[in-house]
N, C-alpha and C positions, 0 to 999 in steps of 0.2 A: 503494500501499498503508500502509496508517495504520489509527490506534486510533480515528480521530473518530466521535464520536457512539456507540461501541459501551458496552452497560452492563458492569460487573463478573461477569454471568453470561454475556453472550456472551465475553468475553474468558476466561472462565474455560474453555467450551466449545472455542473455539480453541487454549488453552494445551495442554490433556488430549484434545484428540481424537485417536485412534488410538494413545493410550498403552496399556500394558498394566496399568500399576500407578502410582499416585499414594502417598507417606508423608507425612503432616501435612497432609491433605485439606484441614481447617476452617482451619488456619493460612494458607493459601494463597488460600482465599475471604475472611478476613478483611484479608488484605494489600490484595487488589484491591478491596476496600471505600473503605480511603483512599487507595491509589496505586497506581503500576506495578511489574509485578514486576521483580526484578533476580534473572537465572539465568544459569548460566554452563556453558558443555560445554567437556570438556577431552578433546585427544587427544594421545598419546605420539609423538613426532615418530621413527617406527624405519620400518617399510616403507613405499613410495609410497601416499598414498589412491589407492583404485579407486572403481568405480561405487557400491558401495553405500555409501559417503559421502554420497551424495544422500539417502539415509535420514533422519541426521541433521539435514543441511541444509536438509530440506525442514519439520522438525519448527521449526528455527528460523527458518524464514520465517513460520509459524504463530507463537512468540511474537512476530516483530516486528509482525506484523497488530495483533496484541493490545496492543502500545504498550510490550514488556517490554522493559528496558537488557539487552541482551545482553554477556556478555563469552566469547570464546574464549578458552582458553588451550592453548598449545604446549609439554607436559609436556617438556620438553627433559630436566631433572633425573630424571623418573621412565623416562626412555626410556635412558638412560647407567643406571642403576641397575637396567635390568630387563637382568641380567646382562651387563652393559656389552658391547652388542651393538657399540655403534659408539662413537668417541673424540669428544672434544669439537669438534676441527674441523670432523668431519663433521657434528654433531647442527647445528652454527652454520648447514650451507649446505641441511640439512634443514628447519630451523624457514624459511628463507628459501620454501625448494621448498612447502612445505605450506602458508605465508601465499600464495605467490602462486596455487596452487592453488585453497586454500577460496573465495579473494577470487572468483575467474571462476569458478566453482560457482555462488557465491550471486549474481553479477552475471549468468550465464546464467539464473537461474530468478526475474530480477528482484527481487532483493534491495538496497535502499539498502545503501550502507556506511557510510553516515554513524551510524547509529546501532549501528554494533556498536562494541567495544572489542577488540583483540588486545592479548594478554598473553604474555610468556614465564614460565615458571615460574623460571629463575634470576634475573629480573628483582628478584625478593622472598625466592625460597626460600634464598638464601644469609644473609641479613641476620641480625644480633644476636638480632633479637624469636622470629621464625621457628623459628633453631635451637633457643633455647631452650624455646621450646613443641615441638618435638620431642623432646628431652629429659624434657621434664615427662612427655610420655606415655611414655615409654619405662617410666617409674616408676610406669606407672597401667596399663600394659597386659601380659596375660599372652602367653605366645606360643603361648599353645592361641589365644585371642582373634586374636590377628596373622594367624596360619596360617589360620585360618577365615575369615579378613574377605576373606583374598587368594585364597580356594580358586579361583572361577571365573576371576579375572584374571591372579594370580600362578602362573608354570610351576611345577607341584608336583614336588618331588624328595624323595629320602631325607634328604638332608641339604642344607637349604635355607640358601642365604646370607642374611646378614642384612639384606642390601638391600630382599629380597624382602620382608621381614616389616616393613620402615620403611613399604614404599608404602602401606597403606590409612591407617596415621597422617597420611602428607605429604598425602594426598587429601581427609583429612577437614579438616585446617589449611588445605588450600586456599579453605574456603569461607566461612573467620572471613577469610583475609587477602586476598580479592577483594570482601569484603562485601555479598556475593550474599543473599538469600533460597533459593534451590534451586539445585538442581546437577541436570542433565538429563544421563541417558545409557542405556544400553541396560540390560536386566533382569540381565543378568548382572555388572551392577556392583551386585547389590542388598546382598548382605552388607557392601560396604564402606559404604554408604550406612548400612545398620543400626548399623555400628561407629561411624558418624560421629556420630549420631543419640543413640550412647551415652556415647560419651568426652568431644565436645566440652563440653556441662555440665560436667564434671569439670573442666574449665580456665579456667569462670567464663563460655563461652562459648554463645549460642543453638543451639539444636537449628535445621536446614532443614528447607525442603521436599524433596522428591526424586521426580523425574519422570523416567518410566522405560520408554523402546521397547520392544516384544519384539522378540526376538531373528529378526530376518526373515532366511530362508535367502538365501543367495546365486544368484545369477543361473544359475549354473553348477556347484550343490553344495549341501548342506544348510549349508554357513558359505565363505564367501568370505572368504577369507584372504589377505592379503598377500606372506605368504610361499611359497603355493603358486601358482606362473604359470598353470595349467590352468583354476584355482576361481575366476580372478576378471578380469573385464574392468577394465584397468586405462584412469585417466582419458584418456591418450593414444593408448590404441589404435587406428587407424584404422578405418573403415567396414568393411575387408574383415576385420579381426581377430576384429569385433565380431559378423559373420557368422557367423564362423566359430564362435566360442566360444559363442554363441547357439544353436548348431545343435548342439553336446553337449550343452546345458542340460537336466536333468531336466526334462519337461513330458508327465507320461504323459497321452494323451485321457481327460477325466472324472475325474483325481484333482486335488483341490483341495488334497490337505496336503502341506504339504513343499514345496510348487511355488514356487519363487523367482520364475518368469516372473510368474507371478501374483501375487506378493508382491509385487512392482515396481511392479504395476500400483496395488496399496492405497496403499502405503505413500510413492508419489513422485509416480509420473505423475498419478493422479487430482488428490492434493491439490494438486501445482504447476498443473495444467490452469487456465490463464486463464478458461474457460467451464465448467468442472467437468465437462469430456467426455471419453470416450477413444472412439476409432472404430477399428474392425476393417473392415479392407478383405477382401471375399469376392471371387469370380468371382461373374457373375450367376447362375451354376448351382446356385451353394452355396447362395443367397439375396443375395447383392448385400452393399455395405457396410451395417454396423451399429453405432449410435453409444450407449453405455452413459452414463447420467449419473451412476450411483452404484456402487459395489463389486459390492454384494449382488447385482444383477442380471446382471452378467460372471461374477460365481464360478457363480451357477445354470446360465447359460447355456452355460457350460464344463460344470459337471457332468453336466447330460444331453447333451453332444456336441453341441449345437448351432452352438458356437464349438470348431473343431478346432487344435491345438496349430499345425499348417501354417499358419494365420490367425493366431494371437495373436502366435506369434513374430515375422514380419515387421511386424506392427504395432507392439510394443515397441523392437522394431532400429529402426524409423523414430523414434520418439519419444526411443529413446536416443540417435541419434547426434544428433538436435535439440538435446539438452542437452549433449552433449560438443563439439560445433564449436565452440564458443565457446572453451571450454576448452585444446583443441586449437590454435586460432589465438594464444593468448598464449602458448604455448610453442614459436614456430615461430620466432623470433628467434633471431640467433647468441648473444646473452645469453645467454637461457633455455636455449640447448640447452648452453650450457657451464655453466651452474645445473646441470642434471641430471647432467652426465659428475662435477661436483665430488660434488652429493650423493650420487650413487648409483653410484661408479666398478665397472667390474667386480668381482668377486671371483676369484680364482685357482681352478683346480679342484685336489681331491686325486684322489689314482689313484682309478680306481674312478666318476670324476667328480663326487663328491661336492665340494660348495660347502666353503671352508675356513673353519677357525672367523673369524670376520671381527675379535674383538677383538686376535689377535697376526696378522692376516693380510693386513688392509686394505692396497691398493696406495695410499698416501699419500706425498707429497712430504716428511711428517714422516720419514720413513725416510733421507732423504739427508742427510749431514754436511758442508753447504757450510761452506766458511768463505774468509773473505779470506786471504790469502798473498803474499808478496812474493818474486818468485826474486831470488835473491842472486848466483848465477851460471849461467853458460848454456855450453854447448859442444856440438861436434857429437858423436856416437855415434860409436865408433872404427868399427864393422861397420855400418853404415846411414845410406846418404846422405840418407836422408829424415828423419831424427830427429834430435833436440836430447835433451840430457840436462840437467837442471836441478837446482838445489839452492833447496829454497824454505822460505823461514821462514815456518810456521803458528802462530807463538805457543807452541810445543811447546819440550823440553828441548833438541833436535837437530833440525836441519832435514831435510825428508823429499827424497829423490829421488824426480823426476819427468821419465818418459820419453813427449816431443810428437812428435808426427809433424809438424812444422811446417816443418821445412827446406825452403825454395825455398818456402815461403808467406809467413815473418814472417818480416823481416830479426832475426839474431840480437842485431843493437845494441837493438832493439825491445823483446827480452824481456828485456834487462839491467835487474834492478832493478823491472821493471815488478811494480804491485800488481794481482793478478787474483783471478778465483774458481774455488776447488779442491773437487773433489767428494774428501773424503777416507776413505770408509768402503768402497770397493772392497776385492775379495780385492786384496794385492800380486799383480802379473803382471810374469813377465821376458820385457823385449822386446830379442831378439836378445842376450840375456845379461845385461843389465841389468836389475834387479827395480825397475820402477814402483810408488811407494807411495803416487800421487793420481793424479788427473787435471785437468787444466786447460780451464774450459769457455771453448769459443767457439762462436760464431756462424757456421755452416757450410755453404755452397751447393757443389754437385758440377758445377753446369756456369753458366758457366765455373764453374770452383775457387777458391773463395775464402775467408778463413777470417780472423776476429778475435777475440781473446781479448776476453772481456766485460769491462768495468770497472765496481768496484764505488764507490759514493759516495763525492765526495774528501774527505779526512779521514778517510778507514776506516784501522783499524789493524788489522795484524796478527793472526789469530785470531778476529775477529770473524765473528758469526755468521750466515750467510745463509740466509732462509728465504723460503717461498711467503706471500704475504699469504693469510690467513683458514685458515692450515694452520701457526701458529708457537708451537702448543703441546704438549707430548709429547716427549719424545727419540728422537734417532737409532738405529738399530741400531749395535751395535758394529761389527759388521762386517756387510756386504748378503751374505748367502747367493747364489753364484753359479747354484745350484739353480733357485731361487727367481726369479731373473730380475728383481729389484725395477728396478733401473735400465733395464732392455731396454724394462719396460712405461711407466716414467714418461716416459722420453725421448721419444717419437713426439709429446706434447703441451707438448715445451718448445718455443717458438720466439721469434723478437722481433718485437714488434708494429710497425703501420704507423710509431709513433715511436720504432722503435730499443729499446723498452723489451722486456728478457727478461720473459717470463710462461710460469706453467706452467697451459694449460688456461686461459687466458682472466685468471688472476691474478699480479699483479706478483711477479716475484722481488727481493728487496730486502735493507738490513740496518737496523739501527735509525736511519742515519741518510738511507735514503731509499733509491731504485730502483735497481738495475743494470740495466746498459744495453750496447747495442753502439756502437762508434762511428759507426756509418755503415750497418749492413745492418740492412733492414727485411725482415719476414715471414722469416727465415731459420732452419731448424732449429738447435736450441743441442746438441750432443754432447761 
């Protein structure tokens, strides 16, 4: 893949083929006469990328063939502002997921990654200069223009949040701060693109070119949405799920309008085909296999019903699985599976089966109030042979009472003055008549029964915060609601590693001084 020997006209053809519209077309041609084009494509890191992402990927392949310098922007700040659907620590994981998935997609279609630049929005969007430009824009842009610009992209409500009104301005400024000649996106971005052309010159910045893909119907519906499970084929769906979802796809015999299956051939499979061909296998009695060298002849054959949906769908399924298989393989490792569970933890359900509000209901270890504490006294529970009653200094005005089921498992003298890790925001619970106000965290196995309290790093002070790496921004719940079962949902992913390091879902549990460990227990649940 490369631009060797291409004329400016040939590069222009590659850059613009299959696009619905180009704004500042003459400017684009002028740049190509002098040098290669610098272009960026941005995606907000919210829901999981699905197979419709192969549509922009196939255009990025065209840009690279035409010698363009391509930047892919992971718009984490935009994702955060989009109704604050996800907290920062989750977005950090999603950026890693997106980058891994998109790199795998590009490698699957033979795109050399060394020509690409990957940038995270928060790498520059929180800088002094960018922030000042945002403020300058707010002094120029009317509410009407901001709402109009975001009409196709930002969710429209009667009382919009300011974040949604800022969104178009941020996207416009990205063009300047990424130092590109052009921005690429779907035609649903058109109003943001014209907004950028109007307002960037007001700040002394140049207008950019805008390259727009048509809105391609989803394979299984009119629009493929990452928020509707049945309307999309996930990048990691297995072959049986692909077959099942394609079976449901709208593909009426002879109908070439809003046909997602045909559109996928036009915008992905044919442009990415090494020999520019697409083969449909048919039984000999139906005319045998037939190869199409361009989309127009396939569309004509489908329109006159010489190609039946029953033949087209298996051909698309075959090619789709070929594209997806390298992506699936990348995510097969234990590390990648752990990344998926961190980036997209399951949401709890409300009554009636509706997913709860992600901003307030995200099941994340940030919600746990874990602290270093020192046991200042320990004695047997007067009414239970298996329980100890401890007084624990957690850096508060008064010590807390903690009841632990460690009698017979851990010697009392071991616990005296023991510096350990305590979960401090469980609802206080009476245990045989004595209220326990926190829980001592231990590595614990049932067969043979063995328990070890966790050990914070040497030098830890009482009250020091204990957190999960990558989940250390935000505040814990004041008290975990027992009905929500937050701890019960997080606990199964807490265990020690092969090196005895305490972990949640593969992420180390730590303090500012280092790792929390068990003395000797490997791969043991933490309770």
